[in-house]
C-alpha positions, 0 to 999 in steps of 0.5 A: 449754438448747439446743434444735434449730431448727424442732422442737416444742421450739424453738417452745415456747421461743419463748412459754412463760414457763418457756423464755423464756431462748431469746428472750434468747440472742444466738447466733442472733441474731448468726448472722442478722446475720452471714448477712444481711451476708455476703449484701450482700457476696457478693450484690453483689460475686460475679459473677452469670450474665448472662442476657438481659433479666435481666442484673444484676437477677438479684442481686435473687434474694438479697433477693426470694426470701429475703424470702418464705422469711422470711414463710413461716417466721413464718407456719408458726410462727403456725399452730403457736401457733394450734393450740397456743392451740385446745389449751391456751387460753393467751393467750401462744400467741394473742399469739405467733401474731398477732405472727408474723402481723404480722411475716409481713406485713412480710416479705410487703410486702418480698417484693411490693416487691422482686418489683414492682421486678424486674418493672419492670426485666424485664417493663416494669411494676411490676404486669402482672396476671401470675397470679403477682402477682395470686395474691400480692395476694389472699393478702396481702389474705387475711392482712389480713382476719386483722388486720381480723377481730381488731379487730372482735371485742371479747371476747378468748377469742372473738377469739383462738379465731376468729382462730386457726381463720381463721389455720389455714385461711388458710395452706394457702389462701395456699400454693395461691394462691402456689405451685399456682394460678400453675403451672397457667396461663401465667406470666412468673414463674420456676417457674410456667406452665412457665416453669423456676425459676432453680435449674434452669438458672442458679443457679451455685455462685457465686450459691449462696454468697449465696442460701442464706445469705440464705434462712437469715438473713432467716428468722432476721431474721424470727423475731427481730423476731416475738420482740421483738414478742411481748415488747412485747406481753407487757409491754403486757398486763401493764401493762394488767392492773395498770391 
């Protein structure tokens, strides 16, 4: 059965045993690969605006921002499954939530690295202590603490419950740190501290052809990685139960 993306039915097919068929379907994975590959072509070949200081580094917009979008996508899914675990107590929901966080941290790291690389060529330093950078680092540590918390609790149900509660509250804090606080102070980062975002003055039609497919493609890739990790975790748990 086909479910529209980003609906409760879609998220249920992601984890529920009787809806596992969706995970094995290939159509959305093919779309993810095609979208990302198209981004490499359109992003590197199509003409980009020649802006002062930024110049050709603006093409990093096709990778840096979509990495964050992939991160946000799986973090949203992880919160959904944390809520589902608190409602049902099913282990599958806890596993889905933690693997989404693991995948989100991967894309978080990629977003930080691409951002640091971009900062080096435009601001002169990999890390200049910009409010956006500092807030992103704090939010990253917030989610690292989530994993430390899980590993510090041995009892499974207690670990899952505390982790779910932590995850539910960590997400809005992360949103505030990354998207709200930097806007309230001076920042070199576009869209923060009165500094206009790219889309408001220079995201022309040529860039949109690469940018929007990249946002969707990397979000699909993040979901794909999360489903693979989830399936691996299910197999490991079954093997442990047998032993």
